[in-house]
TORPA-4810 file (N, C-alpha, C, O; in nm, 3 decimals):
<nodes>
NODE_1_8.103_-5.492_-0.385_8.030_-5.408_-0.426_7.971_-5.490_-0.522_8.050_-5.551_-0.595_M
NODE_2_7.857_-5.506_-0.540_7.736_-5.580_-0.614_7.769_-5.511_-0.732_7.784_-5.389_-0.724_A
NODE_3_7.785_-5.581_-0.865_7.820_-5.512_-1.030_7.644_-5.427_-1.043_7.610_-5.326_-1.103_S
NODE_4_7.562_-5.528_-0.953_7.443_-5.514_-1.058_7.385_-5.395_-0.971_7.418_-5.402_-0.853_V
NODE_5_7.288_-5.264_-1.012_7.207_-5.180_-0.949_7.077_-5.160_-1.039_7.062_-5.133_-1.158_K
NODE_6_6.978_-5.188_-0.918_6.884_-5.123_-0.945_6.825_-5.016_-0.924_6.790_-4.998_-0.807_V
NODE_7_6.804_-4.942_-0.994_6.753_-4.791_-0.955_6.577_-4.780_-0.911_6.496_-4.809_-0.999_Y
NODE_8_6.529_-4.741_-0.778_6.416_-4.755_-0.748_6.380_-4.777_-0.696_6.455_-4.846_-0.626_G
NODE_9_6.203_-4.766_-0.621_6.189_-4.809_-0.469_6.137_-4.940_-0.498_6.081_-4.940_-0.608_P
NODE_10_6.133_-5.082_-0.426_6.038_-5.195_-0.400_5.919_-5.173_-0.395_5.849_-5.274_-0.403_P
NODE_11_5.857_-5.057_-0.383_5.718_-5.030_-0.349_5.647_-5.032_-0.493_5.529_-5.065_-0.498_L
NODE_12_5.725_-4.993_-0.621_5.711_-4.997_-0.757_5.666_-5.148_-0.786_5.730_-5.237_-0.731_S
NODE_13_5.579_-5.174_-0.853_5.578_-5.286_-0.880_5.683_-5.323_-1.018_5.738_-5.433_-1.017_T
NODE_14_5.708_-5.238_-1.125_5.821_-5.262_-1.239_5.922_-5.284_-1.120_5.929_-5.406_-1.112_A
NODE_15_6.000_-5.232_-1.027_6.097_-5.267_-0.938_6.058_-5.417_-0.882_6.150_-5.499_-0.891_V
NODE_16_6.005_-5.437_-0.859_5.954_-5.523_-0.761_5.945_-5.687_-0.793_5.953_-5.793_-0.731_S
NODE_17_5.920_-5.634_-0.947_5.903_-5.789_-1.076_6.076_-5.783_-1.091_6.116_-5.900_-1.095_R
NODE_18_6.185_-5.692_-1.101_6.318_-5.709_-1.130_6.352_-5.763_-0.987_6.420_-5.865_-0.994_V
NODE_19_6.327_-5.725_-0.868_6.392_-5.765_-0.781_6.350_-5.926_-0.779_6.440_-6.008_-0.763_L
NODE_20_6.207_-5.974_-0.797_6.214_-6.081_-0.752_6.247_-6.181_-0.862_6.217_-6.299_-0.844_A
NODE_21_6.299_-6.149_-0.961_6.360_-6.178_-1.089_6.520_-6.250_-1.041_6.555_-6.365_-1.065_C
NODE_22_6.592_-6.154_-0.976_6.736_-6.151_-0.913_6.709_-6.223_-0.802_6.792_-6.311_-0.823_L
NODE_23_6.665_-6.250_-0.715_6.655_-6.329_-0.596_6.634_-6.484_-0.691_6.728_-6.564_-0.703_F
NODE_24_6.534_-6.502_-0.736_6.499_-6.617_-0.809_6.680_-6.666_-0.879_6.710_-6.785_-0.872_E
NODE_25_6.789_-6.559_-0.945_6.842_-6.586_-0.944_6.955_-6.612_-0.938_7.044_-6.639_-1.019_K
NODE_26_6.945_-6.598_-0.786_7.055_-6.564_-0.719_7.142_-6.466_-0.714_7.250_-6.490_-0.661_E
NODE_27_7.114_-6.327_-0.770_7.230_-6.252_-0.822_7.232_-6.149_-0.724_7.129_-6.092_-0.690_V
NODE_28_7.333_-6.123_-0.682_7.384_-5.988_-0.574_7.350_-5.871_-0.648_7.364_-5.847_-0.768_E
NODE_29_7.295_-5.794_-0.543_7.253_-5.655_-0.640_7.261_-5.518_-0.552_7.330_-5.544_-0.453_F
NODE_30_7.227_-5.414_-0.551_7.214_-5.305_-0.490_7.092_-5.224_-0.497_7.059_-5.208_-0.614_Q
NODE_31_7.030_-5.179_-0.431_6.948_-5.107_-0.459_6.981_-4.951_-0.442_7.041_-4.913_-0.342_I
NODE_32_6.928_-4.842_-0.567_6.983_-4.730_-0.545_6.858_-4.666_-0.542_6.772_-4.688_-0.627_I
NODE_33_6.841_-4.566_-0.421_6.689_-4.498_-0.440_6.665_-4.369_-0.559_6.746_-4.297_-0.617_N
NODE_34_6.558_-4.375_-0.563_6.542_-4.246_-0.625_6.450_-4.178_-0.615_6.343_-4.199_-0.673_V
NODE_35_6.476_-4.076_-0.534_6.352_-3.994_-0.474_6.253_-3.918_-0.584_6.286_-3.803_-0.615_E
NODE_36_6.150_-3.967_-0.636_6.117_-3.898_-0.744_6.011_-3.737_-0.638_6.009_-3.619_-0.673_M
NODE_37_5.964_-3.778_-0.553_5.946_-3.651_-0.526_6.001_-3.503_-0.536_5.949_-3.393_-0.555_A
NODE_38_6.154_-3.558_-0.511_6.297_-3.428_-0.517_6.284_-3.426_-0.670_6.291_-3.309_-0.705_K
NODE_39_6.272_-3.489_-0.750_6.303_-3.497_-0.931_6.413_-3.563_-0.937_6.488_-3.518_-1.023_G
NODE_40_6.464_-3.677_-0.866_6.563_-3.711_-0.907_6.564_-3.784_-1.043_6.651_-3.770_-1.129_Q
NODE_41_6.460_-3.859_-1.049_6.411_-3.909_-1.224_6.426_-3.837_-1.297_6.419_-3.889_-1.408_H
NODE_42_6.457_-3.674_-1.304_6.443_-3.633_-1.428_6.599_-3.525_-1.468_6.615_-3.437_-1.553_K
NODE_43_6.697_-3.584_-1.357_6.819_-3.544_-1.398_6.855_-3.590_-1.497_6.824_-3.695_-1.552_T
NODE_44_6.940_-3.491_-1.534_7.062_-3.567_-1.675_7.089_-3.712_-1.685_7.046_-3.794_-1.767_P
NODE_45_7.210_-3.734_-1.534_7.255_-3.825_-1.517_7.181_-3.978_-1.512_7.221_-4.087_-1.551_D
NODE_46_7.042_-3.933_-1.439_6.933_-4.046_-1.478_6.939_-4.068_-1.585_6.994_-4.170_-1.626_Y
NODE_47_6.874_-3.961_-1.678_6.797_-3.988_-1.792_6.879_-4.052_-1.883_6.833_-4.112_-1.980_L
NODE_48_6.984_-4.045_-1.861_7.122_-4.119_-1.930_7.068_-4.264_-1.943_7.039_-4.301_-2.057_K
NODE_49_7.049_-4.361_-1.831_7.039_-4.498_-1.766_6.866_-4.517_-1.807_6.828_-4.624_-1.856_I
NODE_50_6.762_-4.396_-1.781_6.613_-4.447_-1.788_6.613_-4.305_-1.897_6.667_-4.196_-1.881_Q
NODE_51_6.538_-4.350_-2.000_6.501_-4.202_-2.088_6.413_-4.143_-2.061_6.416_-4.021_-2.079_P
NODE_52_6.293_-4.208_-2.003_6.153_-4.165_-1.983_6.139_-4.151_-1.860_6.024_-4.143_-1.816_F
NODE_53_6.252_-4.144_-1.770_6.259_-4.041_-1.628_6.175_-4.142_-1.549_6.119_-4.072_-1.465_G
NODE_54_6.127_-4.296_-1.526_6.090_-4.349_-1.486_6.141_-4.491_-1.398_6.231_-4.548_-1.461_Q
NODE_55_6.109_-4.558_-1.273_6.171_-4.691_-1.264_6.098_-4.807_-1.298_5.975_-4.797_-1.302_V
NODE_56_6.154_-4.916_-1.323_6.340_-4.897_-1.219_6.449_-4.860_-1.376_6.407_-4.849_-1.491_P
NODE_57_6.569_-4.850_-1.338_6.635_-4.848_-1.433_6.753_-4.923_-1.346_6.767_-4.930_-1.224_A
NODE_58_6.849_-4.989_-1.477_6.939_-5.076_-1.405_7.066_-5.109_-1.494_7.071_-5.097_-1.617_F
NODE_59_7.160_-5.149_-1.418_7.312_-5.099_-1.460_7.365_-5.272_-1.427_7.307_-5.330_-1.335_Q
NODE_60_7.428_-5.315_-1.470_7.540_-5.426_-1.495_7.633_-5.415_-1.517_7.637_-5.434_-1.638_D
NODE_61_7.772_-5.387_-1.467_7.885_-5.289_-1.522_7.859_-5.224_-1.627_7.828_-5.111_-1.588_E
NODE_62_7.852_-5.230_-1.756_7.850_-5.126_-1.863_7.722_-5.162_-1.962_7.708_-5.088_-2.059_Q
NODE_63_7.628_-5.272_-1.945_7.521_-5.245_-1.959_7.384_-5.160_-1.860_7.367_-5.156_-1.738_V
NODE_64_7.306_-5.102_-1.966_7.194_-5.010_-1.926_7.065_-5.108_-1.947_7.078_-5.198_-2.030_T
NODE_65_6.955_-5.097_-1.883_6.838_-5.139_-1.906_6.750_-5.049_-1.831_6.780_-4.981_-1.734_L
NODE_66_6.635_-5.057_-1.889_6.505_-4.976_-1.804_6.349_-4.994_-1.815_6.262_-4.917_-1.774_F
NODE_67_6.331_-5.163_-1.906_6.195_-5.206_-1.878_6.215_-5.307_-1.801_6.323_-5.364_-1.817_E
NODE_68_6.150_-5.345_-1.727_6.133_-5.435_-1.618_6.093_-5.633_-1.700_6.133_-5.741_-1.656_S
NODE_69_6.041_-5.616_-1.773_6.044_-5.748_-1.835_6.159_-5.759_-1.944_6.198_-5.867_-1.987_R
NODE_70_6.205_-5.647_-1.981_6.324_-5.723_-2.068_6.466_-5.730_-1.971_6.554_-5.807_-2.010_A
NODE_71_6.488_-5.652_-1.848_6.555_-5.678_-1.735_6.529_-5.843_-1.739_6.612_-5.916_-1.794_I
NODE_72_6.461_-5.875_-1.703_6.412_-5.998_-1.635_6.435_-6.084_-1.722_6.456_-6.197_-1.676_C
NODE_73_6.443_-6.068_-1.872_6.453_-6.161_-1.967_6.636_-6.179_-1.972_6.698_-6.281_-2.001_R
NODE_74_6.676_-6.082_-1.944_6.826_-6.019_-1.943_6.899_-6.113_-1.833_6.980_-6.199_-1.867_Y
NODE_75_6.868_-6.091_-1.710_6.934_-6.165_-1.613_6.941_-6.296_-1.575_7.020_-6.353_-1.500_V
NODE_76_6.783_-6.363_-1.678_6.733_-6.477_-1.681_6.849_-6.557_-1.746_6.878_-6.666_-1.695_S
NODE_77_6.912_-6.516_-1.848_6.976_-6.521_-1.977_7.162_-6.517_-1.923_7.249_-6.603_-1.931_E
NODE_78_7.164_-6.400_-1.877_7.305_-6.399_-1.867_7.363_-6.520_-1.729_7.455_-6.601_-1.728_K
NODE_79_7.281_-6.489_-1.645_7.282_-6.555_-1.510_7.242_-6.701_-1.541_7.250_-6.776_-1.443_Y
NODE_80_7.210_-6.743_-1.626_7.143_-6.868_-1.646_7.213_-7.002_-1.609_7.129_-7.090_-1.625_G
NODE_81_7.336_-7.058_-1.564_7.403_-7.135_-1.465_7.372_-7.138_-1.331_7.386_-7.236_-1.258_K
NODE_82_7.329_-7.024_-1.296_7.283_-7.016_-1.141_7.146_-6.972_-1.072_7.067_-6.887_-1.112_Q
NODE_83_7.139_-7.030_-0.991_6.964_-7.004_-0.931_6.863_-7.074_-0.996_6.886_-7.185_-1.044_G
NODE_84_6.752_-7.020_-1.004_6.630_-7.105_-1.073_6.692_-7.099_-1.222_6.707_-6.993_-1.283_N
NODE_85_6.729_-7.237_-1.277_6.793_-7.232_-1.388_6.683_-7.228_-1.507_6.711_-7.157_-1.604_K
NODE_86_6.594_-7.280_-1.508_6.490_-7.293_-1.622_6.377_-7.177_-1.591_6.261_-7.207_-1.620_G
NODE_87_6.406_-7.030_-1.524_6.357_-6.930_-1.510_6.263_-6.841_-1.651_6.168_-6.762_-1.652_L
NODE_88_6.358_-6.909_-1.768_6.364_-6.825_-1.917_6.315_-6.944_-1.997_6.271_-6.931_-2.111_F
NODE_89_6.328_-7.093_-1.914_6.312_-7.194_-2.023_6.465_-7.242_-2.070_6.563_-7.168_-2.067_G
NODE_90_6.466_-7.381_-2.113_6.560_-7.461_-2.114_6.568_-7.478_-2.246_6.681_-7.481_-2.296_L
NODE_91_6.425_-7.498_-2.350_6.442_-7.533_-2.465_6.364_-7.369_-2.564_6.333_-7.257_-2.523_D
NODE_92_6.358_-7.429_-2.695_6.315_-7.311_-2.767_6.147_-7.315_-2.766_6.098_-7.219_-2.825_L
NODE_93_6.055_-7.406_-2.711_5.942_-7.438_-2.710_5.909_-7.333_-2.574_5.837_-7.234_-2.566_I
NODE_94_5.971_-7.381_-2.504_5.933_-7.351_-2.360_5.946_-7.180_-2.336_5.872_-7.114_-2.264_T
NODE_95_6.052_-7.132_-2.412_6.076_-7.018_-2.439_6.006_-6.913_-2.470_5.997_-6.797_-2.429_K
NODE_96_5.941_-7.001_-2.581_5.822_-6.938_-2.712_5.725_-6.906_-2.601_5.691_-6.788_-2.599_A
NODE_97_5.651_-7.011_-2.475_5.549_-7.047_-2.421_5.553_-6.920_-2.338_5.454_-6.846_-2.331_S
NODE_98_5.644_-6.899_-2.287_5.680_-6.850_-2.194_5.715_-6.685_-2.198_5.731_-6.611_-2.102_I
NODE_99_5.722_-6.657_-2.320_5.738_-6.540_-2.385_5.590_-6.459_-2.415_5.564_-6.339_-2.407_D
NODE_100_5.500_-6.582_-2.453_5.350_-6.578_-2.524_5.279_-6.514_-2.379_5.185_-6.435_-2.389_E
NODE_101_5.328_-6.551_-2.256_5.263_-6.529_-2.158_5.309_-6.438_-2.088_5.244_-6.410_-1.987_W
NODE_102_5.449_-6.352_-2.118_5.494_-6.263_-2.077_5.397_-6.118_-2.126_5.333_-6.040_-2.055_V
NODE_103_5.414_-6.120_-2.267_5.354_-6.045_-2.324_5.195_-6.062_-2.304_5.132_-5.963_-2.341_E
NODE_104_5.129_-6.151_-2.262_5.000_-6.166_-2.207_4.981_-6.060_-2.087_4.894_-5.973_-2.095_A
NODE_105_5.072_-6.074_-1.966_5.028_-6.021_-1.873_5.091_-5.871_-1.945_5.006_-5.783_-1.955_E
NODE_106_5.171_-5.850_-1.972_5.194_-5.670_-2.040_5.101_-5.641_-2.075_5.049_-5.546_-2.017_G
NODE_107_5.031_-5.702_-2.181_4.891_-5.674_-2.263_4.791_-5.650_-2.229_4.727_-5.547_-2.247_Q
NODE_108_4.760_-5.755_-2.166_4.630_-5.773_-2.149_4.547_-5.785_-1.983_4.430_-5.778_-1.948_S
NODE_109_4.686_-5.808_-1.905_4.670_-5.830_-1.759_4.712_-5.677_-1.691_4.634_-5.610_-1.623_F
NODE_110_4.848_-5.639_-1.723_4.848_-5.531_-1.641_4.814_-5.372_-1.699_4.871_-5.272_-1.654_N
NODE_111_4.724_-5.370_-1.792_4.649_-5.254_-1.757_4.523_-5.254_-1.683_4.508_-5.165_-1.598_P
NODE_112_4.418_-5.350_-1.704_4.349_-5.299_-1.588_4.371_-5.343_-1.446_4.292_-5.308_-1.359_P
NODE_113_4.497_-5.432_-1.415_4.544_-5.461_-1.287_4.590_-5.360_-1.238_4.554_-5.321_-1.127_S
NODE_114_4.686_-5.292_-1.317_4.747_-5.179_-1.294_4.685_-5.027_-1.277_4.743_-4.927_-1.233_S
NODE_115_4.547_-5.041_-1.327_4.445_-4.909_-1.284_4.368_-4.942_-1.175_4.317_-4.844_-1.122_A
NODE_116_4.346_-5.031_-1.132_4.316_-5.117_-1.007_4.432_-5.083_-0.909_4.394_-4.994_-0.832_L
NODE_117_4.540_-5.115_-0.888_4.609_-5.106_-0.789_4.621_-4.943_-0.786_4.594_-4.902_-0.673_V
NODE_118_4.649_-4.852_-0.866_4.642_-4.745_-0.861_4.537_-4.677_-0.779_4.575_-4.612_-0.682_F
NODE_119_4.394_-4.687_-0.811_4.307_-4.625_-0.831_4.274_-4.704_-0.621_4.251_-4.624_-0.530_Q
NODE_120_4.279_-4.841_-0.598_4.247_-4.857_-0.485_4.356_-4.868_-0.374_4.322_-4.867_-0.256_L
NODE_121_4.505_-4.880_-0.417_4.560_-4.901_-0.310_4.653_-4.780_-0.282_4.680_-4.736_-0.170_A
NODE_122_4.711_-4.716_-0.439_4.824_-4.586_-0.445_4.730_-4.449_-0.408_4.767_-4.362_-0.330_F
NODE_123_4.587_-4.447_-0.487_4.517_-4.275_-0.481_4.495_-4.258_-0.306_4.515_-4.152_-0.247_A
NODE_124_4.444_-4.406_-0.229_4.396_-4.352_-0.091_4.575_-4.278_-0.016_4.603_-4.180_0.053_P
NODE_125_4.644_-4.374_-0.071_4.765_-4.360_0.023_4.840_-4.195_-0.017_4.921_-4.135_0.054_M
NODE_126_4.795_-4.156_-0.127_4.838_-4.041_-0.169_4.733_-3.926_-0.181_4.742_-3.831_-0.258_M
NODE_127_4.609_-3.955_-0.074_4.538_-3.868_-0.079_4.460_-3.820_-0.247_4.392_-3.717_-0.250_K
NODE_128_4.474_-3.882_-0.342_4.438_-3.876_-0.444_4.253_-3.886_-0.446_4.204_-3.938_-0.345_L
NODE_129_4.153_-3.837_-0.559_4.016_-3.886_-0.557_4.030_-4.035_-0.659_4.114_-4.047_-0.748_K
NODE_130_3.916_-4.153_-0.618_3.943_-4.224_-0.728_3.848_-4.227_-0.812_3.750_-4.169_-0.765_Q
NODE_131_3.827_-4.271_-0.922_3.727_-4.258_-1.022_3.684_-4.404_-1.053_3.744_-4.499_-1.104_D
NODE_132_3.559_-4.386_-1.006_3.476_-4.490_-1.026_3.446_-4.555_-1.128_3.423_-4.676_-1.138_P
NODE_133_3.446_-4.473_-1.207_3.419_-4.556_-1.391_3.527_-4.577_-1.402_3.520_-4.653_-1.498_N
NODE_134_3.684_-4.568_-1.368_3.783_-4.660_-1.388_3.832_-4.791_-1.353_3.900_-4.879_-1.405_V
NODE_135_3.749_-4.762_-1.206_3.756_-4.883_-1.155_3.658_-4.969_-1.246_3.691_-5.030_-1.348_I
NODE_136_3.594_-4.965_-1.218_3.433_-5.019_-1.308_3.466_-5.130_-1.424_3.448_-5.250_-1.442_K
NODE_137_3.528_-5.009_-1.498_3.573_-5.078_-1.626_3.694_-5.140_-1.591_3.689_-5.262_-1.609_Q
NODE_138_3.794_-5.100_-1.549_3.969_-5.209_-1.550_3.905_-5.329_-1.477_3.963_-5.435_-1.503_S
NODE_139_3.773_-5.342_-1.371_3.762_-5.465_-1.286_3.697_-5.548_-1.427_3.726_-5.666_-1.443_E
NODE_140_3.625_-5.490_-1.506_3.513_-5.591_-1.625_3.630_-5.644_-1.671_3.643_-5.767_-1.673_E
NODE_141_3.748_-5.549_-1.719_3.842_-5.595_-1.815_3.918_-5.725_-1.770_3.927_-5.833_-1.828_K
NODE_142_3.974_-5.675_-1.635_4.029_-5.778_-1.530_3.974_-5.925_-1.529_4.032_-6.030_-1.557_L
NODE_143_3.862_-5.906_-1.494_3.728_-6.053_-1.488_3.792_-6.125_-1.613_3.873_-6.213_-1.585_V
NODE_144_3.767_-6.098_-1.747_3.773_-6.128_-1.860_3.919_-6.180_-1.902_3.927_-6.293_-1.950_K
NODE_145_4.023_-6.109_-1.888_4.166_-6.198_-1.823_4.168_-6.328_-1.766_4.199_-6.428_-1.830_V
NODE_146_4.141_-6.326_-1.662_4.134_-6.436_-1.551_4.028_-6.537_-1.554_4.011_-6.628_-1.473_L
NODE_147_3.955_-6.508_-1.663_3.842_-6.581_-1.713_3.969_-6.716_-1.799_3.974_-6.839_-1.802_D
NODE_148_4.032_-6.629_-1.841_4.144_-6.704_-1.948_4.236_-6.763_-1.886_4.285_-6.864_-1.937_V
NODE_149_4.282_-6.716_-1.767_4.381_-6.787_-1.677_4.338_-6.884_-1.617_4.417_-6.971_-1.581_Y
NODE_150_4.191_-6.897_-1.588_4.139_-7.007_-1.494_4.129_-7.129_-1.566_4.141_-7.245_-1.527_E
NODE_151_4.097_-7.068_-1.710_4.110_-7.215_-1.787_4.282_-7.301_-1.813_4.319_-7.414_-1.781_R
NODE_152_4.343_-7.203_-1.874_4.455_-7.238_-1.840_4.517_-7.275_-1.741_4.598_-7.365_-1.762_R
NODE_153_4.508_-7.230_-1.618_4.545_-7.286_-1.506_4.467_-7.446_-1.496_4.534_-7.550_-1.491_L
NODE_154_4.375_-7.444_-1.495_4.292_-7.606_-1.505_4.381_-7.717_-1.623_4.384_-7.839_-1.604_G
NODE_155_4.432_-7.668_-1.713_4.586_-7.769_-1.806_4.678_-7.751_-1.752_4.749_-7.851_-1.748_E
NODE_156_4.728_-7.644_-1.688_4.879_-7.708_-1.664_4.911_-7.618_-1.482_4.846_-7.524_-1.436_S
NODE_157_5.022_-7.687_-1.422_5.034_-7.594_-1.283_5.010_-7.422_-1.310_4.926_-7.342_-1.269_R
NODE_158_5.154_-7.409_-1.420_5.164_-7.284_-1.406_5.127_-7.228_-1.537_5.057_-7.302_-1.606_F
NODE_159_5.150_-7.144_-1.573_5.097_-7.028_-1.701_5.173_-7.114_-1.830_5.116_-7.173_-1.921_L
NODE_160_5.282_-7.103_-1.814_5.329_-7.184_-1.962_5.386_-7.299_-1.920_5.503_-7.307_-1.958_A
NODE_161_5.349_-7.391_-1.856_5.387_-7.497_-1.830_5.428_-7.535_-1.718_5.446_-7.438_-1.645_G
NODE_162_5.459_-7.668_-1.650_5.468_-7.748_-1.523_5.560_-7.689_-1.439_5.558_-7.723_-1.321_E
NODE_163_5.660_-7.589_-1.485_5.720_-7.512_-1.416_5.707_-7.358_-1.404_5.688_-7.274_-1.492_E
NODE_164_5.721_-7.345_-1.275_5.729_-7.155_-1.198_5.855_-7.065_-1.293_5.974_-7.096_-1.290_F
NODE_165_5.810_-6.978_-1.357_5.869_-6.903_-1.515_5.890_-6.787_-1.443_5.879_-6.766_-1.322_T
NODE_166_5.934_-6.686_-1.572_5.933_-6.553_-1.567_5.776_-6.502_-1.597_5.747_-6.388_-1.559_L
NODE_167_5.700_-6.562_-1.648_5.556_-6.575_-1.659_5.455_-6.604_-1.586_5.341_-6.614_-1.631_A
NODE_168_5.494_-6.625_-1.440_5.422_-6.631_-1.320_5.491_-6.525_-1.258_5.428_-6.443_-1.192_D
NODE_169_5.647_-6.513_-1.275_5.676_-6.416_-1.174_5.618_-6.262_-1.209_5.587_-6.166_-1.138_L
NODE_170_5.617_-6.284_-1.351_5.586_-6.126_-1.386_5.446_-6.058_-1.312_5.420_-5.940_-1.287_S
NODE_171_5.395_-6.139_-1.297_5.262_-6.118_-1.242_5.193_-6.104_-1.097_5.074_-6.087_-1.071_H
NODE_172_5.296_-6.116_-1.015_5.349_-6.097_-0.902_5.301_-5.960_-0.864_5.197_-5.950_-0.798_L
NODE_173_5.352_-5.879_-0.892_5.334_-5.736_-0.824_5.197_-5.709_-0.810_5.134_-5.726_-0.706_P
NODE_174_5.144_-5.659_-0.939_5.010_-5.596_-0.924_4.933_-5.731_-0.844_4.852_-5.680_-0.767_N
NODE_175_4.928_-5.850_-0.834_4.841_-5.901_-0.758_4.862_-5.926_-0.667_4.769_-5.980_-0.609_T
NODE_176_4.984_-5.908_-0.590_5.013_-5.888_-0.446_4.930_-5.739_-0.375_4.905_-5.732_-0.255_Q
NODE_177_4.903_-5.648_-0.455_4.900_-5.532_-0.426_4.723_-5.557_-0.437_4.661_-5.520_-0.337_Y
NODE_178_4.671_-5.595_-0.511_4.501_-5.637_-0.523_4.446_-5.754_-0.415_4.343_-5.759_-0.348_L
NODE_179_4.523_-5.814_-0.424_4.521_-5.953_-0.262_4.518_-5.853_-0.171_4.416_-5.808_-0.119_V
NODE_180_4.648_-5.812_-0.146_4.644_-5.758_0.019_4.610_-5.593_0.058_4.606_-5.536_0.166_D
NODE_181_4.595_-5.559_-0.047_4.553_-5.371_0.001_4.411_-5.353_-0.081_4.358_-5.243_-0.069_R
NODE_182_4.362_-5.423_-0.140_4.210_-5.381_-0.195_4.096_-5.452_-0.159_4.106_-5.532_-0.066_T
NODE_183_3.998_-5.441_-0.210_3.898_-5.542_-0.181_3.860_-5.627_-0.296_3.769_-5.706_-0.320_D
NODE_184_3.961_-5.581_-0.358_3.918_-5.732_-0.524_3.967_-5.839_-0.505_3.910_-5.932_-0.563_K
NODE_185_4.094_-5.874_-0.418_4.147_-6.023_-0.386_4.054_-6.120_-0.416_4.091_-6.230_-0.457_G
NODE_186_3.974_-6.102_-0.406_3.814_-6.215_-0.448_3.843_-6.288_-0.619_3.841_-6.399_-0.673_G
NODE_187_3.872_-6.140_-0.655_3.893_-6.185_-0.822_4.012_-6.322_-0.825_3.990_-6.427_-0.887_L
NODE_188_4.091_-6.305_-0.776_4.214_-6.418_-0.790_4.148_-6.551_-0.679_4.100_-6.658_-0.718_F
NODE_189_4.161_-6.510_-0.554_4.144_-6.625_-0.410_4.073_-6.682_-0.430_4.094_-6.794_-0.382_T
NODE_190_3.900_-6.669_-0.526_3.755_-6.718_-0.533_3.739_-6.807_-0.650_3.638_-6.870_-0.681_E
NODE_191_3.878_-6.804_-0.724_3.877_-6.912_-0.844_3.981_-7.010_-0.813_4.086_-6.989_-0.753_R
NODE_192_3.931_-7.135_-0.866_3.960_-7.290_-0.791_4.120_-7.286_-0.868_4.206_-7.332_-0.794_K
NODE_193_4.161_-7.250_-0.975_4.281_-7.265_-1.064_4.358_-7.117_-1.044_4.481_-7.117_-1.050_N
NODE_194_4.305_-7.025_-1.028_4.383_-6.881_-1.033_4.414_-6.908_-0.855_4.522_-6.868_-0.811_V
NODE_195_4.344_-6.955_-0.788_4.353_-6.935_-0.657_4.494_-7.009_-0.605_4.579_-6.972_-0.523_G
NODE_196_4.481_-7.147_-0.700_4.570_-7.233_-0.629_4.744_-7.163_-0.688_4.850_-7.166_-0.626_R
NODE_197_4.721_-7.119_-0.795_4.825_-7.062_-0.876_4.938_-6.915_-0.752_5.054_-6.904_-0.712_W
NODE_198_4.811_-6.840_-0.740_4.847_-6.776_-0.656_4.918_-6.793_-0.559_5.035_-6.754_-0.558_W
NODE_199_4.859_-6.857_-0.451_4.889_-6.963_-0.323_5.033_-6.982_-0.369_5.122_-6.927_-0.304_D
NODE_200_5.063_-7.053_-0.476_5.171_-7.110_-0.488_5.311_-7.007_-0.541_5.430_-7.008_-0.509_E
NODE_201_5.244_-6.937_-0.621_5.400_-6.863_-0.682_5.427_-6.760_-0.507_5.540_-6.745_-0.461_I
NODE_202_5.329_-6.715_-0.454_5.344_-6.588_-0.395_5.402_-6.615_-0.231_5.417_-6.537_-0.137_S
NODE_203_5.435_-6.809_-0.248_5.476_-6.813_-0.106_5.591_-6.852_-0.209_5.590_-6.975_-0.218_S
NODE_204_5.687_-6.797_-0.288_5.795_-6.849_-0.275_5.883_-6.779_-0.206_5.836_-6.680_-0.151_R
NODE_205_6.011_-6.801_-0.189_6.096_-6.694_-0.076_6.140_-6.574_-0.165_6.146_-6.454_-0.142_D
NODE_206_6.164_-6.637_-0.258_6.205_-6.518_-0.369_6.129_-6.392_-0.352_6.183_-6.286_-0.320_S
NODE_207_5.983_-6.408_-0.378_5.865_-6.326_-0.350_5.855_-6.272_-0.220_5.809_-6.158_-0.209_W
NODE_208_5.895_-6.341_-0.109_5.872_-6.309_0.026_5.968_-6.215_0.050_5.955_-6.118_0.125_K
NODE_209_6.060_-6.242_-0.009_6.195_-6.111_0.029_6.158_-6.018_-0.030_6.170_-5.917_0.039_K
NODE_210_6.125_-6.002_-0.108_6.060_-5.860_-0.196_5.937_-5.791_-0.132_5.937_-5.669_-0.115_V
NODE_211_5.820_-5.877_-0.092_5.753_-5.855_0.037_5.808_-5.747_0.119_5.784_-5.627_0.120_V
NODE_212_5.911_-5.838_0.205_5.974_-5.810_0.329_6.045_-5.636_0.313_6.051_-5.553_0.403_D
NODE_213_6.093_-5.619_0.167_6.159_-5.511_0.145_6.032_-5.360_0.128_6.053_-5.244_0.161_M
NODE_214_5.941_-5.402_0.085_5.794_-5.316_0.106_5.788_-5.266_0.215_5.769_-5.337_0.314_Q
NODE_215_5.804_-5.119_0.224_5.766_-5.098_0.389_5.600_-4.984_0.367_5.582_-4.862_0.362_S
NODE_216_5.509_-5.102_0.360_5.378_-5.013_0.376_5.314_-4.974_0.467_5.319_-5.055_0.560_L
NODE_217_5.233_-4.854_0.498_5.163_-4.858_0.631_5.015_-4.917_0.632_4.936_-4.957_0.547_P
NODE_218_5.015_-4.909_0.721_4.855_-5.032_0.770_4.740_-4.988_0.665_4.693_-4.877_0.641_P
NODE_219_4.719_-5.092_0.621_4.568_-5.133_0.531_4.482_-5.004_0.567_4.535_-4.965_0.671_K
NODE_220_4.396_-4.931_0.543_4.302_-4.827_0.622_4.212_-4.904_0.624_4.105_-4.873_0.677_S
</nodes>
């Protein structure tokens, strides 16, 4: 039985970020389903490992973590000698650059892209009303972020340099939804450098395995 456990559904963008990292590092793991509709994320036992009652939660023997980007850093460091050895960089400067772009993802890319994913992909599945103002404002913010990415990816193959790292991996979940499940995919695919980058990172075997784990209903 694998000592590494990931709590939460692969459909979750945060959970899928962790899964992609585990596949990149060739770490064996088991997924523990958390039925949020039944309130399993609010039970006392679950709150011990995920105090905010969200997903993912992560266990590796006695270690428990709950933030997907921190989990990815941990996995990359602990299992540094296996799988993609350079996922979190092999020297101080590269690690700093990776951290820089992971922070950019969390602070600048994630807020508008997550809002669009919820409004355009999840709200219809959940039979919830969409908010046109949120969609418009989020798209405007995301366009500005992708303008920066377009310039950066004209200078280097990947965000933190010439190798695929956590900086790129962290962008996979939200972008996958936007490209595959909404009408906003062109924000990525119609840009020369961002489009090239997306084609490359989304075709990695690790990410294909994650997508295969996500059972989505047909796009309406």
